[in-house]
N, C-alpha and C positions, 0 to 999 in steps of 0.2 A: 368258151373253152371247148376246143375240138377234141374228139375222141376217136380212136381207132378201135372199134369193137367196144370193149369195156375199159380200154386203157387210155389214160390222159396223154395227150400228145407231149412228147419230150421226156416223159418219165423213164422210159426204157433207156434212152440215151444217157440220162443221169445215172441210172443203175450201172450202165456200162462203164462210165467214168469212175464210179466208186469201186467196182469190182476190179478194174484194171489196177488202180492204186493199191488195193489190198493184196492182189496176187503178186505184183512186183515187189511189195514189201516183204512178203513171205519168201520170195525167191531170191531177192537181192537186198537184204536188210541193211547192208552198209552203204548202199547207193540211194535207195528209196526209203530213207529213214522215217519219213512221215507218211508213208503210204497207208498206214493203219487209220489215218484220218478219214479214209473212205467209209469206214464203219459209221462215223457220225452222220454222213450224208444218208446212208442206209436207214439209220434210226429215224431221222427227220422225215425221210420219204415214207417210212412205214406209218408213222403217226398221222401224217398228212393224208395219205391215201385211205387209211382206215376211216377217217372222219368224212372225207369227200364221198366215199363209197356208201357209208351207212347212215349218214345224217338224214338224208331225205327219206330213207326207209323208216327211220325212227319218227320223223314228222308225219309220215303217211300211215303210221301204225302197221307198217309192213316188216319191221325188224324182228327177226326171230333169233333168240339166243342159241337155241339148239342148231338151227341152220348155220349160224355164224361159226360155232365150234366145229361142226361137221365140215364146213368148207375149209377151215384152217387145217384140220387134221388131214383132209384129203390132199391139201397142198404141201404140207410139211413132211408127213411121215413116209409116204411111199418112196420118194427119192432118198430120204434119210436112212430107212431100213436097208435099201439096196446098197447104199454107200458103205454103211457100217459093216454089214455082214460080208460083203464082197471084199472090203479091205482086210477084215480079219482073216478071210480065206486066203487071200494072196500073201499076207504077212505070215501066215502059218507055214508057208513054204519058203519064203524069202527072208524073213526077219523074225523068227519065232521068239527070240530072246526079248524082243520089244513088247511082247504081249503079257508080261508079268503084271499082276494087279489090275487086270482089265475088267473084271466083273462089275465092280462098283462104279467104275468110270462109265461103262456102257449103260448101266442102270440110270446114272445121273443124266446121261444124254437123252434117253427116251422119256424120263420123268420130268425133264425140264429144269433141273437144278445143277447142271454141270458147272456153271459159273461159281456157285457156292462151294461145290466140291473142289474145284481148282483152288479157290481161296483157302480152303481147309488144308490142302496139300502144301501150299506155300508156307503156312504156319508150321507145318512139320517138314522141315527142309529135306530130310532124307527121302520121304515119300514123294516130295515134289520132284527131285532129281530123277527118282526111279520112274515116275509116271509121266515123263515127257513122252508124248505119244502122237500118233497120226490124227488124234481127235482133239488136240489142244485148242484148236480154233473154234470149237463148238460152244464156248462160253457165250458167244454172241447170239447163237440160236436160242440158248436158254433164256436170255433176257427178253428176246422177242416172244417166246412162248409164254413167259410170265406176264408180259404186257397183253397178249391176246386173251389170257385168262381173265384179266380184270377189265379189259376194254368195254364189254357190254355194260358193266356197272358204271364205268366212267362216262360213257356216252349217255346212259340213262340219267345220271346225276347232272350232267351239263344241260341236257334237254329240259329237265324239271327246273333247274336253276334259272334258265332263260325264260321259262314260262312265268316264274314268280318274280324274278328280279330284273328281267330285261337283258338284252344282248350286251349292253355296255358293261353292266356289273358282272356278267358271266365272263366276259373277256378279261376284265380286271382281275377276277378271281383266278382264272387260268394263268394269267401272266404272273401273278404273285406266287402261285404254287410252283410254276416252272422256275422262277428265280430262286425260290427257297431251296429247291432240290439242286439247282446249279451251284449253290454256295457250299453244298455238303463236301464236294471233292476238294476245293482249295482249303477249306477249314480243316478237314482231316489230314490233308497233306502237311499243313503247317503244324499240326499236332504230332507229326512223325509217324503216321500210319504207313503200313507196308504198301508199296506202289501197286503190287498185284491186287491187293484188297480194293484199292481205289479204281483200278482199271477194269476189273471184272465185276465190281459190285453193282447190283441192280439199283440201289439207292443213289449211287454216284453217277450212273449213266442214264437213268430213266428220264431225266429232264430233256434230253434230246428228242425222245419220243413225245413227251408233253409239248415241246416246242413245235413239233410237226402237227400235233392235234390243234394247238393254238392257231397255227397258220391255216389249217383246214377249216377252222371255225370262222375265221375272219375273212377268208378268201372270197373275193368277188371278181367276176370275170371283167377284165379290162379289154380295151381294143388291142388286138394283136398287131404289134408293130415291129419293124426291123430294129428300132432303137432297143427294145427289150432283148432282141437276139444278141445285139452287140454287148449289152450289159451282161447278159448270160455268159457270153464268151469270156468277157473280162473276169467275171467271178470264177469261171472254170480255170482260167489262167492262174489266178491267185491260189486256188486249191491245188493245182498241179505243181506250182512252185513250192508250196508247203510240203508236198510229198518228198522233196529233196532236203528239207531243212530241219524239221522238228523231230529229232530222235526221241524215242520214248523215255529216255533217262533224264531229259531236260526238265528242271523244275517248272519252267514256264508253261510246259504242256499241261500240267495238272492245275496250275494256278490260273491260266488264262486261255491257252490255245484251243483246248477242247470246247470251251464255251464260245469263243469267237468263231470256231468252225461251225458250230450249231447255228449261230446267227447268219453266217455266210450262206449256209445251206438253205435256210429259210428264204433269203432273198433270191438265191439261185433257182429254187423251185418255183417261186412266184413269177420271176421274170421268164423262165423257160416255158411255163404253162401259158404265158401270154405273149409268146413270141410268134411272129408271122413266118419265121423260118424254123423248121423242126430240127431238133438234134437227132432225131431217129433215122440217121443215115444207116444203110444196110448193116455195116459191121457193128456199130454201136447198138443198133436195134437188136441184132441177134444176141450179142453179148448180154445186153440188158434183160432180154426175155429169158435167157438161160442163166442169169446171174446167181440164182439160188443153187443150181446144180454145180456151177463153176466154183462157188464158194465151198460147197460140201466136199468136192473132190480135190481141190488144189493142195491142201495140206497133206493128205495121205500120199499124194504123188511126190511132193517136195520132200517130205520127211523121209520117205523110203530112199530117195537118192542121197540125202544127207547121211542117213544111217549106214548105208552101204558104201559111202564115200565114192560115189560114182561121178561126182561133178569135177572131173579132171580137166575138161575143156569146155569152152563156151558153147560149142555145138550141142553139148549134152543138155544145156538149159533149153535150147530150141526143141530138143527131143521131148523134154518134160512138157512143154506147151502142147506139143502134138498129142502126147498121151492124155493130157488133161482134156483137151477138146474131144478126143476119141471116146473117153469115158463118159463125158456129158451126152454125146450123141447116142452112145450105147445104152445109157440109162433110160433115155426117152424111148428107145426101141424096146428095151426089156419090159418097161411098164406097159407097153402096148400089147404084150402077150396076153394080158388079162382082158383085152378087148379084141381078141384074135379075129372074131367073125366080122368085125367092123373094118378090118384092114383090107386094102386092095389086094387081090390075088398075087400080083407081081411082087409085093413086099412081104408076103406071108412067110416065105422060106427064110428070109433074112431075119425077120422078127423071131421066128421059131429058133433059129440058130443062136441068136442073142439070149433068148430065154434059157436054152439048155446050158450054155456056158455060165450064165449068171446063177442058175440054180445049183450048179456044181460048186462054184466058189462060195455061195452063200451057205450051202450045207456044210462045207468045210469050215466056214466062219463060225457056225454054231458049235461045231466040235472044238474049234480053237478057243472059243469063249468058255465053254464048259470045262475044258482041261487047263485053262490058263492058271498059273500058280500065283499065289499072293506073295507080296514082298515082305520078308521078315527082316527088319532092321534092328531087332532087339539087341543083339550082340554089338553091332556097330555103335548104336546109340550109347550103350553102356561104356564102351571103350572111349568114345568121344567125350562123354561126361567126365570120366576119370582123367583124361588128358587135359580138359579145360581146367579142372581143379588144380592139377599139377602146374599148369602155366601160371595160374593166378598166384600160387605160392611162390613161384620163382621170379615173378615179373620185376620185383624191385631189387633182385640180387644183381650184383656186378659180375660181369664176365670174368672167368679165371684166365682167359687167354690174354697174352700180351700183344699190344699193337706193334706189328712189325713195320719198320720203315722201308718203303720201296727203294730198291736199288736203282741207280741210274743206268738201266739196261733196257735194250729193246727186246721186249718179250713177245712181240706180235706174232711170231711164227709158232708160239706155243699153244695158240688157241685163245689167249687172253692177253691183252697188252699191258695189264697191270699185275703187280706182284700178288700171287695167290698164296694164302696161308690157310692151314687147317686148324689154326689156333684161334679160339674166340669167334667162331662163326656167328653171324647174325642172320637169322632165318625168319622170313615173314611169308605167311601163306593163308590159304583157305582150309576147308575141312579135309581135303586130301592130305595136306601136310599135317593137319591136326591129328588125323587118324594114325599117323606115323611118328607122333611126337616122342614117345618113349624109345622108339627104334633109332631116331636121330640122336637122342641123348646118349644112347648106348654107344654109338659110333663116335660122337663128339660131345663128351661130358661137359666141356667148358663152353658150349654154345648157348646162345640166347635164341629161343624159338617163340615166336608170337604168331599163332594161327587161330582162326576162328571160323565158325560155321557161317555160310552165306557171304563171306567177305568178298568185296569187289575192289577193283583197282582204285576207284576214286576215294575209298576209305583209307588207303595206305598213307596218305600224306600226314594226317594227324598222328598216326602211330609212329611213323618215322621221326616226326618232329619231337615226340616225347622221348624216344630212345636216344636221339641226338643230344637232348638236354641232359641225359644220364651218362653220356659218353660211352654208350654200348654198341655203337655201330663200328665194327672193326674192319680190317682190310677186305675181308671176303664176305659177300652178302649172297644169300640164297633166297630167291623169290619163287613162290609157287602160287600165282594168281592167274585167273582167266577161266576157271570152271563156271563161275556164276554170272558172267556177263561179258560183253564185248570189251576188249582192251582198247580203250579210247586213247588215241595218240597224245592228246594234250595232257591227260592225266599221267600217262606213262613218262613222257618227257619231263614233266615237272618233278616227278618222283626220282627219276634218274639224276636230275640236277641236284636234288636234296641229298641224295646218297653221295654224289661226287664222282667226277670222272677219274679220280685217283684210286677208286675202289674197284676190285674185281667182283663181277656179278655173275652168278650162275642161276639162270632162269629155267625152271622145270616146266616144260610144255604140258599140255593137257590131254587127257583121254576122257572123253565124255560122249560116247556114241549116241546119236539122236538129239544132242543139244546143238542148236543151229549154228552157234558161233565157234564150235570146236575147230573146224578146218580153217576158218578165217583167222582165228586167234593164233593158231600154230604157224600159219603162213606169215602173219605179221611179226611173230617172234623171230622167225628166220631172217626177215628183212631188217629187224631191229638189231640183230647181232652183226649184220653186215655194216650197218650204219654206225654202231658203237663198238669199237674194238675191245672194250673192257667187258663185253657181255659174252658168255658162253652158254649154249643151250644144252640142258640135260634132257635127253630124248626119252622121257617117260612114255610117251605115246607109242613109239615104235616097240619098246620093250614089252609093255603090258598088253599091247594088242596081240602079242604072240603067247601071252601067259594069262589069259582071261580067267583061268581057274583060280588065280590068286585074288580075285575080286569078290566083294560082297554081292549080295543078290541084286543090288541096284546097278551093277555093272560099271561103277565109277570108283567107289572107295575101296582101297585094298583091305583084305583080311590081314590077320597078324603076319603070316608068311609074306604076303604082298607088301605090307608096311616095312618089313625087314628088307625086302628087295628094293623098295623105294629109297630107303636110307643108304643102302650100299651102292645104288646106282649113282646117287649124288657123290658119295665117297670116291667111287671109281673115276668119275669125271674130274673131280678136284685133284685126285692123285695123279691122273694122267697129265693134266696141265702142269702140276707142280714138278713132275719128273722132267718134262720138257724144259721147264724154266731152269731147273737145276743144271741140265745139260748145257743150256745157253750160257749160264753163269760160269760154268767150268771152261767153256770155250773162250769167254771174255778174259778169264784169268790167264789163259795161255797166251 
């Protein structure tokens, strides 16, 4: 096993491949649907390298727990501190509203329990939406921190087990523990646990780290061959293809894919380490060596561009890449300020300039953190709870509206090809519609409204099927879905087919700044309306973006006046189309 310094040959190249997938997933989630699988390769690499690096030290009585922790702290915290406080400083000027509720989040990052904090926010839907932030990706770092915390104990336990029971029994024990932890995710998924809980949970993800440790424990140097290189390339090809296929909402991801990617990563690492041709080509080598800083900085950059809606053209994404790399390079220069005397004279001015800029933004970041406001969703939650109760009471009631028969008239120039009626509306939506339930009822007393917290598009089929059985889906349907996830085309088309092409549909687009699928969902809805002539878009996004004072502290759900505006915006669009259809009917009569 050849090494470059203290680095095993080929491992930086694998880090580069992993971070490329993750970055592309964060930037283009609809294209690189499975890019997040690069995280699995990172986990396995971490477990493998920790064992390879420290096992001999343990055997030679040279392993020091204190030195281990100090080395990890030196590696993790300086770039992390720079990124967090610089980001806060920049956002203080450019996106101050996104800094609500930041204190606890930052504490969870530095204390190493951000993944558990994010899980807790998902259980409380309202704070989850409010706390979408430039630091959402740091759940991964928390799991690594937790692993580093217990690693000396694990290493010591394995070493003692091998002394007493032999290597074979030690490997069997490690394998059994790894498999046991690997089964936790699919079992909890089948039990109906929240996907966020499964994806972010230490107990559901730690098996990939254990798998890396297992590989490190059984690894023996083989002859370095070109055959291993070709096998390595083949495995990389499989991983790269998976980056395009396995969207995070697919059940098979939690039942099988994450485990299979762990196994693939083990083989990939083993073959790469024993390859006669190195993956550490210059570009991959640089990316791999700076993968930690790239990971830290990528989401703050991507999130800001999403939040500000700057991604109007593809060239902007290239600009994001440039900024990302510039920040990585700047971070390395900034951290050298603390070793100023060791820097060559010709670089000292550049390093000093980086240090001054960084300290200004980080000082601003401290101010931003101290002054950030907490999110108060008490009133919203109260109103939501009251509306949920009202919907339950009315769910079995029949609509008072009469089903109007569509006339044999071409209504396409009205903005909707099917007959629109304001009697007996059927409305289905998420918490945004739910927060405006009483307002919709005030405008349309005979309407049926079924809205729920956290509802996504794939959940609508069962709801539609039930209301169809009750005969409560009338001529005009109002849909308000898309805040909580990507609008998957297959699910949307299936639900449109269930509603029927003879119904007029009014789809309320979404306003959710900082939520990564806001822009793509709204673009998709525009294309959907062009494809289906019976769909009309209610442009809530354009309206509320000019009246953000009508929103709750989370910046997404309307307050009472905003909920009233939401209901009347739907009414205005329906009335506008109805008026045009009336004019068309009058022309036909003449």
